[in-house]
C-alpha positions as CSV (number, residue, x, y, z in Angstrom):
1,M,-0.2,-0.3,-0.1
2,T,1.4,3.8,-1.0
3,N,2.5,5.2,2.6
4,L,1.0,8.5,2.5
5,S,3.3,9.9,5.3
6,G,5.9,10.8,3.4
7,D,5.4,13.4,0.6
8,I,2.9,12.7,-2.1
9,S,3.5,14.6,-4.8
10,E,5.3,11.9,-6.7
11,V,2.4,10.0,-6.5
12,K,0.9,9.5,-9.8
13,F,-2.9,8.5,-9.7
14,L,-4.6,6.0,-12.6
15,T,-8.9,7.2,-13.8
16,V,-10.8,3.4,-13.0
17,A,-10.3,3.2,-16.7
18,E,-6.4,3.1,-17.2
19,V,-6.6,1.2,-14.3
20,A,-8.7,-1.7,-16.1
21,A,-6.6,-0.7,-19.4
22,V,-3.7,-1.7,-17.5
23,M,-4.8,-4.9,-16.0
24,R,-7.4,-6.0,-19.0
25,V,-10.4,-6.0,-17.0
26,S,-13.3,-4.6,-17.1
27,K,-13.7,-1.1,-14.8
28,M,-16.4,-2.7,-13.0
29,T,-14.1,-5.2,-12.3
30,V,-12.1,-2.6,-11.1
31,Y,-15.0,-0.7,-9.3
32,R,-15.5,-4.4,-6.9
33,L,-11.3,-4.4,-5.7
34,V,-12.1,-0.9,-4.6
35,H,-15.2,-1.5,-2.9
36,N,-14.3,-4.5,-1.2
37,G,-11.3,-3.1,0.3
38,E,-8.7,-5.0,-2.3
39,L,-7.3,-2.5,-4.4
40,P,-7.1,1.3,-1.8
41,A,-8.2,4.1,-3.3
42,V,-9.0,8.1,-3.2
43,R,-12.8,9.3,-4.1
44,V,-12.6,12.3,-5.7
45,G,-15.6,13.8,-6.1
46,R,-17.9,11.1,-7.6
47,S,-14.5,9.3,-9.2
48,F,-12.1,7.1,-7.5
49,R,-8.6,7.4,-8.4
50,V,-5.6,4.6,-7.6
51,S,-1.8,4.6,-6.9
52,E,-0.1,3.9,-9.8
53,T,2.0,2.0,-6.7
54,D,-1.0,0.2,-5.5
55,V,-1.8,-1.3,-8.9
56,N,1.4,-2.6,-9.7
57,E,1.5,-4.1,-5.9
58,Y,-2.0,-5.7,-6.3
59,L,-0.4,-7.3,-9.6
60,K,2.5,-8.7,-8.0
61,G,0.8,-9.8,-5.5
62,S,-2.0,-11.7,-7.8
63,F,0.6,-14.2,-9.3
64,F,0.6,-17.6,-8.1
65,Q,2.9,-20.6,-9.6
66,T,1.3,-23.3,-11.8
67,G,1.7,-26.8,-11.8
């Protein structure tokens, strides 16, 4: 998760559509991840923004070994 105690001016925030494109899933899937607490997000008005770092950490943690 993003450490917000430091300088957040360098943090790049992505829209739900951008996160969906990076993860190659639907926007609804991203909304579900946000609402379930699996993907941290910041609410800006009526929309959400997700830290690029949090997206990368989520993806790294989602890998699993097969076979």
